[in-house]
Every structure is written in structure tokens, then in C-alpha cells.
PDB file of N, CA, C and O in Angstrom:
ATOM      1  N   MET A   1     248.982  53.057 261.894  1.00  0.00           N
ATOM      2  CA  MET A   1     249.003  54.017 260.828  1.00  0.00           C
ATOM      3  C   MET A   1     247.780  53.800 259.949  1.00  0.00           C
ATOM      4  O   MET A   1     247.445  52.662 259.619  1.00  0.00           O
ATOM      5  N   ARG A   2     247.128  54.858 259.578  1.00  0.00           N
ATOM      6  CA  ARG A   2     245.864  54.761 258.847  1.00  0.00           C
ATOM      7  C   ARG A   2     246.042  54.279 257.406  1.00  0.00           C
ATOM      8  O   ARG A   2     245.107  53.721 256.832  1.00  0.00           O
ATOM      9  N   ALA A   3     247.198  54.478 256.821  1.00  0.00           N
ATOM     10  CA  ALA A   3     247.416  54.080 255.433  1.00  0.00           C
ATOM     11  C   ALA A   3     247.354  52.567 255.268  1.00  0.00           C
ATOM     12  O   ALA A   3     247.044  52.075 254.183  1.00  0.00           O
ATOM     13  N   PHE A   4     247.644  51.829 256.331  1.00  0.00           N
ATOM     14  CA  PHE A   4     247.651  50.374 256.239  1.00  0.00           C
ATOM     15  C   PHE A   4     246.336  49.736 256.655  1.00  0.00           C
ATOM     16  O   PHE A   4     246.211  48.511 256.634  1.00  0.00           O
ATOM     17  N   ASP A   5     245.355  50.545 257.032  1.00  0.00           N
ATOM     18  CA  ASP A   5     244.071  49.997 257.452  1.00  0.00           C
ATOM     19  C   ASP A   5     243.296  49.401 256.282  1.00  0.00           C
ATOM     20  O   ASP A   5     242.701  48.331 256.418  1.00  0.00           O
ATOM     21  N   ASP A   6     243.294  50.073 255.145  1.00  0.00           N
ATOM     22  CA  ASP A   6     242.515  49.629 253.991  1.00  0.00           C
ATOM     23  C   ASP A   6     243.420  49.599 252.765  1.00  0.00           C
ATOM     24  O   ASP A   6     243.873  50.652 252.314  1.00  0.00           O
ATOM     25  N   PRO A   7     243.694  48.415 252.214  1.00  0.00           N
ATOM     26  CA  PRO A   7     244.614  48.334 251.081  1.00  0.00           C
ATOM     27  C   PRO A   7     244.077  48.951 249.792  1.00  0.00           C
ATOM     28  O   PRO A   7     244.820  49.049 248.815  1.00  0.00           O
ATOM     29  N   SER A   8     242.827  49.364 249.756  1.00  0.00           N
ATOM     30  CA  SER A   8     242.283  49.956 248.533  1.00  0.00           C
ATOM     31  C   SER A   8     242.412  51.482 248.520  1.00  0.00           C
ATOM     32  O   SER A   8     241.894  52.127 247.609  1.00  0.00           O
ATOM     33  N   THR A   9     243.081  52.066 249.497  1.00  0.00           N
ATOM     34  CA  THR A   9     243.219  53.516 249.554  1.00  0.00           C
ATOM     35  C   THR A   9     244.378  53.993 248.677  1.00  0.00           C
ATOM     36  O   THR A   9     245.277  53.224 248.337  1.00  0.00           O
ATOM     37  N   ARG A  10     244.338  55.251 248.326  1.00  0.00           N
ATOM     38  CA  ARG A  10     245.372  55.840 247.488  1.00  0.00           C
ATOM     39  C   ARG A  10     246.705  55.919 248.236  1.00  0.00           C
ATOM     40  O   ARG A  10     247.764  55.735 247.635  1.00  0.00           O
ATOM     41  N   SER A  11     246.660  56.189 249.537  1.00  0.00           N
ATOM     42  CA  SER A  11     247.914  56.291 250.295  1.00  0.00           C
ATOM     43  C   SER A  11     248.619  54.942 250.377  1.00  0.00           C
ATOM     44  O   SER A  11     249.848  54.883 250.368  1.00  0.00           O
ATOM     45  N   PHE A  12     247.857  53.870 250.456  1.00  0.00           N
ATOM     46  CA  PHE A  12     248.443  52.527 250.454  1.00  0.00           C
ATOM     47  C   PHE A  12     249.161  52.281 249.127  1.00  0.00           C
ATOM     48  O   PHE A  12     250.263  51.734 249.111  1.00  0.00           O
ATOM     49  N   ALA A  13     248.544  52.681 248.024  1.00  0.00           N
ATOM     50  CA  ALA A  13     249.148  52.503 246.707  1.00  0.00           C
ATOM     51  C   ALA A  13     250.402  53.359 246.569  1.00  0.00           C
ATOM     52  O   ALA A  13     251.376  52.922 245.957  1.00  0.00           O
ATOM     53  N   ARG A  14     250.398  54.556 247.118  1.00  0.00           N
ATOM     54  CA  ARG A  14     251.581  55.414 247.043  1.00  0.00           C
ATOM     55  C   ARG A  14     252.736  54.838 247.844  1.00  0.00           C
ATOM     56  O   ARG A  14     253.886  54.892 247.408  1.00  0.00           O
ATOM     57  N   ILE A  15     252.438  54.295 248.996  1.00  0.00           N
ATOM     58  CA  ILE A  15     253.492  53.667 249.806  1.00  0.00           C
ATOM     59  C   ILE A  15     254.066  52.465 249.075  1.00  0.00           C
ATOM     60  O   ILE A  15     255.282  52.275 249.045  1.00  0.00           O
ATOM     61  N   ALA A  16     253.188  51.644 248.482  1.00  0.00           N
ATOM     62  CA  ALA A  16     253.650  50.474 247.733  1.00  0.00           C
ATOM     63  C   ALA A  16     254.488  50.891 246.532  1.00  0.00           C
ATOM     64  O   ALA A  16     255.510  50.267 246.248  1.00  0.00           O
ATOM     65  N   GLY A  17     254.073  51.932 245.827  1.00  0.00           N
ATOM     66  CA  GLY A  17     254.833  52.421 244.678  1.00  0.00           C
ATOM     67  C   GLY A  17     256.188  52.974 245.083  1.00  0.00           C
ATOM     68  O   GLY A  17     257.185  52.752 244.395  1.00  0.00           O
ATOM     69  N   THR A  18     256.226  53.695 246.199  1.00  0.00           N
ATOM     70  CA  THR A  18     257.490  54.236 246.695  1.00  0.00           C
ATOM     71  C   THR A  18     258.448  53.113 247.071  1.00  0.00           C
ATOM     72  O   THR A  18     259.637  53.171 246.758  1.00  0.00           O
ATOM     73  N   LEU A  19     257.930  52.098 247.740  1.00  0.00           N
ATOM     74  CA  LEU A  19     258.782  50.963 248.097  1.00  0.00           C
ATOM     75  C   LEU A  19     259.270  50.221 246.858  1.00  0.00           C
ATOM     76  O   LEU A  19     260.401  49.736 246.826  1.00  0.00           O
ATOM     77  N   TYR A  20     258.420  50.134 245.841  1.00  0.00           N
ATOM     78  CA  TYR A  20     258.819  49.463 244.605  1.00  0.00           C
ATOM     79  C   TYR A  20     259.942  50.232 243.914  1.00  0.00           C
ATOM     80  O   TYR A  20     260.888  49.623 243.414  1.00  0.00           O
ATOM     81  N   LEU A  21     259.851  51.567 243.880  1.00  0.00           N
ATOM     82  CA  LEU A  21     260.924  52.371 243.298  1.00  0.00           C
ATOM     83  C   LEU A  21     262.208  52.258 244.113  1.00  0.00           C
ATOM     84  O   LEU A  21     263.305  52.259 243.555  1.00  0.00           O
ATOM     85  N   LEU A  22     262.070  52.160 245.427  1.00  0.00           N
ATOM     86  CA  LEU A  22     263.231  51.980 246.293  1.00  0.00           C
ATOM     87  C   LEU A  22     263.910  50.643 246.005  1.00  0.00           C
ATOM     88  O   LEU A  22     265.138  50.565 245.971  1.00  0.00           O
ATOM     89  N   ILE A  23     263.123  49.604 245.798  1.00  0.00           N
ATOM     90  CA  ILE A  23     263.664  48.286 245.462  1.00  0.00           C
ATOM     91  C   ILE A  23     264.404  48.353 244.124  1.00  0.00           C
ATOM     92  O   ILE A  23     265.487  47.785 243.983  1.00  0.00           O
ATOM     93  N   ALA A  24     263.820  49.047 243.146  1.00  0.00           N
ATOM     94  CA  ALA A  24     264.451  49.144 241.829  1.00  0.00           C
ATOM     95  C   ALA A  24     265.773  49.907 241.911  1.00  0.00           C
ATOM     96  O   ALA A  24     266.766  49.488 241.315  1.00  0.00           O
ATOM     97  N   GLY A  25     265.795  51.011 242.634  1.00  0.00           N
ATOM     98  CA  GLY A  25     267.025  51.786 242.757  1.00  0.00           C
ATOM     99  C   GLY A  25     268.112  51.049 243.510  1.00  0.00           C
ATOM    100  O   GLY A  25     269.268  51.033 243.088  1.00  0.00           O
ATOM    101  N   ALA A  26     267.745  50.439 244.623  1.00  0.00           N
ATOM    102  CA  ALA A  26     268.729  49.687 245.401  1.00  0.00           C
ATOM    103  C   ALA A  26     269.204  48.460 244.641  1.00  0.00           C
ATOM    104  O   ALA A  26     270.369  48.075 244.742  1.00  0.00           O
ATOM    105  N   GLY A  27     268.305  47.844 243.879  1.00  0.00           N
ATOM    106  CA  GLY A  27     268.692  46.684 243.078  1.00  0.00           C
ATOM    107  C   GLY A  27     269.667  47.043 241.980  1.00  0.00           C
ATOM    108  O   GLY A  27     270.641  46.328 241.749  1.00  0.00           O
ATOM    109  N   PHE A  28     269.409  48.156 241.296  1.00  0.00           N
ATOM    110  CA  PHE A  28     270.344  48.612 240.263  1.00  0.00           C
ATOM    111  C   PHE A  28     271.720  48.846 240.867  1.00  0.00           C
ATOM    112  O   PHE A  28     272.735  48.443 240.300  1.00  0.00           O
ATOM    113  N   PHE A  29     271.744  49.498 242.018  1.00  0.00           N
ATOM    114  CA  PHE A  29     273.022  49.806 242.648  1.00  0.00           C
ATOM    115  C   PHE A  29     273.760  48.546 243.077  1.00  0.00           C
ATOM    116  O   PHE A  29     274.934  48.366 242.751  1.00  0.00           O
ATOM    117  N   SER A  30     273.073  47.673 243.809  1.00  0.00           N
ATOM    118  CA  SER A  30     273.773  46.537 244.409  1.00  0.00           C
ATOM    119  C   SER A  30     273.975  45.357 243.467  1.00  0.00           C
ATOM    120  O   SER A  30     274.865  44.537 243.691  1.00  0.00           O
ATOM    121  N   ILE A  31     273.160  45.258 242.411  1.00  0.00           N
ATOM    122  CA  ILE A  31     273.300  44.121 241.506  1.00  0.00           C
ATOM    123  C   ILE A  31     274.089  44.484 240.248  1.00  0.00           C
ATOM    124  O   ILE A  31     274.809  43.646 239.706  1.00  0.00           O
ATOM    125  N   LEU A  32     273.958  45.726 239.780  1.00  0.00           N
ATOM    126  CA  LEU A  32     274.641  46.108 238.544  1.00  0.00           C
ATOM    127  C   LEU A  32     275.851  47.009 238.767  1.00  0.00           C
ATOM    128  O   LEU A  32     276.925  46.743 238.228  1.00  0.00           O
ATOM    129  N   PHE A  33     275.693  48.060 239.547  1.00  0.00           N
ATOM    130  CA  PHE A  33     276.747  49.061 239.681  1.00  0.00           C
ATOM    131  C   PHE A  33     277.945  48.553 240.477  1.00  0.00           C
ATOM    132  O   PHE A  33     279.084  48.665 240.022  1.00  0.00           O
ATOM    133  N   VAL A  34     277.698  48.000 241.654  1.00  0.00           N
ATOM    134  CA  VAL A  34     278.794  47.571 242.526  1.00  0.00           C
ATOM    135  C   VAL A  34     279.622  46.452 241.892  1.00  0.00           C
ATOM    136  O   VAL A  34     280.849  46.557 241.880  1.00  0.00           O
ATOM    137  N   PRO A  35     279.013  45.387 241.367  1.00  0.00           N
ATOM    138  CA  PRO A  35     279.851  44.353 240.746  1.00  0.00           C
ATOM    139  C   PRO A  35     280.626  44.858 239.520  1.00  0.00           C
ATOM    140  O   PRO A  35     281.732  44.389 239.251  1.00  0.00           O
ATOM    141  N   ALA A  36     280.051  45.808 238.780  1.00  0.00           N
ATOM    142  CA  ALA A  36     280.767  46.346 237.622  1.00  0.00           C
ATOM    143  C   ALA A  36     281.992  47.132 238.062  1.00  0.00           C
ATOM    144  O   ALA A  36     283.020  47.098 237.386  1.00  0.00           O
ATOM    145  N   ARG A  37     281.900  47.839 239.182  1.00  0.00           N
ATOM    146  CA  ARG A  37     283.044  48.609 239.687  1.00  0.00           C
ATOM    147  C   ARG A  37     284.088  47.717 240.341  1.00  0.00           C
ATOM    148  O   ARG A  37     285.287  47.981 240.245  1.00  0.00           O
ATOM    149  N   LEU A  38     283.638  46.672 241.000  1.00  0.00           N
ATOM    150  CA  LEU A  38     284.591  45.794 241.686  1.00  0.00           C
ATOM    151  C   LEU A  38     285.232  44.797 240.733  1.00  0.00           C
ATOM    152  O   LEU A  38     286.404  44.458 240.897  1.00  0.00           O
ATOM    153  N   GLY A  39     284.490  44.323 239.746  1.00  0.00           N
ATOM    154  CA  GLY A  39     285.043  43.413 238.747  1.00  0.00           C
ATOM    155  C   GLY A  39     285.490  42.109 239.361  1.00  0.00           C
ATOM    156  O   GLY A  39     285.037  41.720 240.437  1.00  0.00           O
ATOM    157  N   GLY A  40     286.396  41.432 238.653  1.00  0.00           N
ATOM    158  CA  GLY A  40     286.953  40.185 239.164  1.00  0.00           C
ATOM    159  C   GLY A  40     286.069  38.977 238.974  1.00  0.00           C
ATOM    160  O   GLY A  40     286.219  37.992 239.696  1.00  0.00           O
ATOM    161  N   ALA A  41     285.146  39.020 238.021  1.00  0.00           N
ATOM    162  CA  ALA A  41     284.268  37.877 237.791  1.00  0.00           C
ATOM    163  C   ALA A  41     285.070  36.691 237.272  1.00  0.00           C
ATOM    164  O   ALA A  41     285.799  36.807 236.286  1.00  0.00           O
ATOM    165  N   GLY A  42     284.934  35.569 237.931  1.00  0.00           N
ATOM    166  CA  GLY A  42     285.620  34.359 237.516  1.00  0.00           C
ATOM    167  C   GLY A  42     286.986  34.153 238.143  1.00  0.00           C
ATOM    168  O   GLY A  42     287.550  33.063 238.053  1.00  0.00           O
ATOM    169  N   ASP A  43     287.520  35.170 238.769  1.00  0.00           N
ATOM    170  CA  ASP A  43     288.837  35.055 239.401  1.00  0.00           C
ATOM    171  C   ASP A  43     288.727  35.520 240.852  1.00  0.00           C
ATOM    172  O   ASP A  43     288.707  36.724 241.109  1.00  0.00           O
ATOM    173  N   PRO A  44     288.658  34.594 241.798  1.00  0.00           N
ATOM    174  CA  PRO A  44     288.466  34.974 243.201  1.00  0.00           C
ATOM    175  C   PRO A  44     289.576  35.874 243.750  1.00  0.00           C
ATOM    176  O   PRO A  44     289.304  36.751 244.570  1.00  0.00           O
ATOM    177  N   ALA A  45     290.800  35.674 243.318  1.00  0.00           N
ATOM    178  CA  ALA A  45     291.898  36.499 243.842  1.00  0.00           C
ATOM    179  C   ALA A  45     291.737  37.956 243.408  1.00  0.00           C
ATOM    180  O   ALA A  45     291.960  38.868 244.204  1.00  0.00           O
ATOM    181  N   THR A  46     291.356  38.174 242.166  1.00  0.00           N
ATOM    182  CA  THR A  46     291.138  39.534 241.673  1.00  0.00           C
ATOM    183  C   THR A  46     289.951  40.170 242.369  1.00  0.00           C
ATOM    184  O   THR A  46     289.991  41.347 242.725  1.00  0.00           O
ATOM    185  N   ALA A  47     288.889  39.390 242.565  1.00  0.00           N
ATOM    186  CA  ALA A  47     287.706  39.912 243.259  1.00  0.00           C
ATOM    187  C   ALA A  47     288.056  40.303 244.696  1.00  0.00           C
ATOM    188  O   ALA A  47     287.626  41.354 245.172  1.00  0.00           O
ATOM    189  N   PHE A  48     288.815  39.482 245.374  1.00  0.00           N
ATOM    190  CA  PHE A  48     289.206  39.800 246.746  1.00  0.00           C
ATOM    191  C   PHE A  48     290.070  41.050 246.801  1.00  0.00           C
ATOM    192  O   PHE A  48     289.909  41.879 247.697  1.00  0.00           O
ATOM    193  N   ASP A  49     290.990  41.191 245.843  1.00  0.00           N
ATOM    194  CA  ASP A  49     291.833  42.392 245.797  1.00  0.00           C
ATOM    195  C   ASP A  49     290.999  43.646 245.554  1.00  0.00           C
ATOM    196  O   ASP A  49     291.267  44.695 246.140  1.00  0.00           O
ATOM    197  N   ALA A  50     289.984  43.540 244.687  1.00  0.00           N
ATOM    198  CA  ALA A  50     289.114  44.686 244.403  1.00  0.00           C
ATOM    199  C   ALA A  50     288.292  45.064 245.627  1.00  0.00           C
ATOM    200  O   ALA A  50     288.097  46.246 245.909  1.00  0.00           O
ATOM    201  N   ILE A  51     287.815  44.067 246.349  1.00  0.00           N
ATOM    202  CA  ILE A  51     287.038  44.338 247.574  1.00  0.00           C
ATOM    203  C   ILE A  51     287.948  44.947 248.632  1.00  0.00           C
ATOM    204  O   ILE A  51     287.538  45.868 249.338  1.00  0.00           O
ATOM    205  N   ALA A  52     289.162  44.454 248.752  1.00  0.00           N
ATOM    206  CA  ALA A  52     290.096  44.998 249.733  1.00  0.00           C
ATOM    207  C   ALA A  52     290.488  46.436 249.388  1.00  0.00           C
ATOM    208  O   ALA A  52     290.760  47.237 250.282  1.00  0.00           O
ATOM    209  N   ALA A  53     290.516  46.761 248.103  1.00  0.00           N
ATOM    210  CA  ALA A  53     290.870  48.112 247.683  1.00  0.00           C
ATOM    211  C   ALA A  53     289.726  49.099 247.893  1.00  0.00           C
ATOM    212  O   ALA A  53     289.963  50.286 248.117  1.00  0.00           O
ATOM    213  N   ARG A  54     288.483  48.611 247.820  1.00  0.00           N
ATOM    214  CA  ARG A  54     287.298  49.470 247.968  1.00  0.00           C
ATOM    215  C   ARG A  54     286.313  48.860 248.952  1.00  0.00           C
ATOM    216  O   ARG A  54     285.234  48.431 248.542  1.00  0.00           O
ATOM    217  N   PRO A  55     286.643  48.807 250.220  1.00  0.00           N
ATOM    218  CA  PRO A  55     285.733  48.161 251.176  1.00  0.00           C
ATOM    219  C   PRO A  55     284.424  48.937 251.362  1.00  0.00           C
ATOM    220  O   PRO A  55     283.385  48.335 251.633  1.00  0.00           O
ATOM    221  N   GLY A  56     284.465  50.251 251.221  1.00  0.00           N
ATOM    222  CA  GLY A  56     283.251  51.044 251.385  1.00  0.00           C
ATOM    223  C   GLY A  56     282.220  50.738 250.313  1.00  0.00           C
ATOM    224  O   GLY A  56     281.023  50.682 250.597  1.00  0.00           O
ATOM    225  N   LEU A  57     282.675  50.540 249.086  1.00  0.00           N
ATOM    226  CA  LEU A  57     281.765  50.197 247.995  1.00  0.00           C
ATOM    227  C   LEU A  57     281.155  48.824 248.221  1.00  0.00           C
ATOM    228  O   LEU A  57     279.973  48.614 247.952  1.00  0.00           O
ATOM    229  N   PHE A  58     281.953  47.895 248.712  1.00  0.00           N
ATOM    230  CA  PHE A  58     281.433  46.558 249.007  1.00  0.00           C
ATOM    231  C   PHE A  58     280.364  46.615 250.093  1.00  0.00           C
ATOM    232  O   PHE A  58     279.317  45.980 249.966  1.00  0.00           O
ATOM    233  N   VAL A  59     280.617  47.363 251.147  1.00  0.00           N
ATOM    234  CA  VAL A  59     279.645  47.489 252.244  1.00  0.00           C
ATOM    235  C   VAL A  59     278.382  48.192 251.762  1.00  0.00           C
ATOM    236  O   VAL A  59     277.276  47.837 252.170  1.00  0.00           O
ATOM    237  N   ALA A  60     278.545  49.198 250.889  1.00  0.00           N
ATOM    238  CA  ALA A  60     277.377  49.879 250.329  1.00  0.00           C
ATOM    239  C   ALA A  60     276.540  48.921 249.473  1.00  0.00           C
ATOM    240  O   ALA A  60     275.311  49.003 249.469  1.00  0.00           O
ATOM    241  N   GLY A  61     277.198  48.027 248.760  1.00  0.00           N
ATOM    242  CA  GLY A  61     276.477  47.021 247.978  1.00  0.00           C
ATOM    243  C   GLY A  61     275.684  46.070 248.858  1.00  0.00           C
ATOM    244  O   GLY A  61     274.549  45.714 248.539  1.00  0.00           O
ATOM    245  N   VAL A  62     276.285  45.664 249.963  1.00  0.00           N
ATOM    246  CA  VAL A  62     275.568  44.809 250.915  1.00  0.00           C
ATOM    247  C   VAL A  62     274.393  45.580 251.521  1.00  0.00           C
ATOM    248  O   VAL A  62     273.316  45.022 251.732  1.00  0.00           O
ATOM    249  N   GLY A  63     274.613  46.866 251.795  1.00  0.00           N
ATOM    250  CA  GLY A  63     273.523  47.708 252.309  1.00  0.00           C
ATOM    251  C   GLY A  63     272.398  47.839 251.293  1.00  0.00           C
ATOM    252  O   GLY A  63     271.227  47.838 251.673  1.00  0.00           O
ATOM    253  N   GLY A  64     272.726  47.953 250.008  1.00  0.00           N
ATOM    254  CA  GLY A  64     271.700  47.999 248.971  1.00  0.00           C
ATOM    255  C   GLY A  64     270.893  46.717 248.922  1.00  0.00           C
ATOM    256  O   GLY A  64     269.675  46.754 248.747  1.00  0.00           O
ATOM    257  N   ASP A  65     271.561  45.582 249.073  1.00  0.00           N
ATOM    258  CA  ASP A  65     270.846  44.302 249.137  1.00  0.00           C
ATOM    259  C   ASP A  65     269.908  44.263 250.342  1.00  0.00           C
ATOM    260  O   ASP A  65     268.782  43.774 250.246  1.00  0.00           O
ATOM    261  N   LEU A  66     270.377  44.774 251.460  1.00  0.00           N
ATOM    262  CA  LEU A  66     269.555  44.797 252.662  1.00  0.00           C
ATOM    263  C   LEU A  66     268.321  45.684 252.477  1.00  0.00           C
ATOM    264  O   LEU A  66     267.221  45.326 252.900  1.00  0.00           O
ATOM    265  N   VAL A  67     268.514  46.837 251.844  1.00  0.00           N
ATOM    266  CA  VAL A  67     267.375  47.729 251.584  1.00  0.00           C
ATOM    267  C   VAL A  67     266.365  47.046 250.665  1.00  0.00           C
ATOM    268  O   VAL A  67     265.157  47.162 250.867  1.00  0.00           O
ATOM    269  N   MET A  68     266.863  46.335 249.657  1.00  0.00           N
ATOM    270  CA  MET A  68     265.940  45.600 248.763  1.00  0.00           C
ATOM    271  C   MET A  68     265.137  44.571 249.531  1.00  0.00           C
ATOM    272  O   MET A  68     263.925  44.463 249.346  1.00  0.00           O
ATOM    273  N   MET A  69     265.793  43.821 250.384  1.00  0.00           N
ATOM    274  CA  MET A  69     265.092  42.763 251.117  1.00  0.00           C
ATOM    275  C   MET A  69     264.096  43.330 252.121  1.00  0.00           C
ATOM    276  O   MET A  69     263.016  42.769 252.306  1.00  0.00           O
ATOM    277  N   LEU A  70     264.445  44.425 252.763  1.00  0.00           N
ATOM    278  CA  LEU A  70     263.538  45.000 253.754  1.00  0.00           C
ATOM    279  C   LEU A  70     262.358  45.732 253.112  1.00  0.00           C
ATOM    280  O   LEU A  70     261.287  45.839 253.709  1.00  0.00           O
ATOM    281  N   SER A  71     262.559  46.227 251.906  1.00  0.00           N
ATOM    282  CA  SER A  71     261.466  46.941 251.239  1.00  0.00           C
ATOM    283  C   SER A  71     260.460  45.953 250.685  1.00  0.00           C
ATOM    284  O   SER A  71     259.463  46.358 250.086  1.00  0.00           O
TER     285      SER A  71
END
């Protein structure tokens, strides 16, 4: 891909900026939003019950972490 040939090009900067915004959005979701919805901080039994009640939200949070790491 030509955008990665020269790091001083505008397209390289746009790709880096897009990935940075993706990291920020996925980080907000997986670090702030998901734990606030699941709750149970400090009590493992409550946390497990919340995860069991909303498994899709838990998996989406893990997916957000994965997107952050890959970006």
C-alpha cells in the first residue's frame, strides 16, 4: 500500500489519526461504559451475576479491548 511507503505523507497521518480515534472510542466503550453497566466492583459474586445476566455486553467489552490492542 502506498500510504505506508513514506511516513511523512498526508495519507499516513490520516491513517494514524483514524486509528487513534478508533483507539479512543473503543477504549471509552470497553474501559468506562461496559464496567459501569456491569457494576459489581469489589464483589466477585455480584460481578459474575452481572456478566451472566448480560453476556453480550461482556463479549462486546472484550471485543473493544481487542480493537484497542490491534489498532
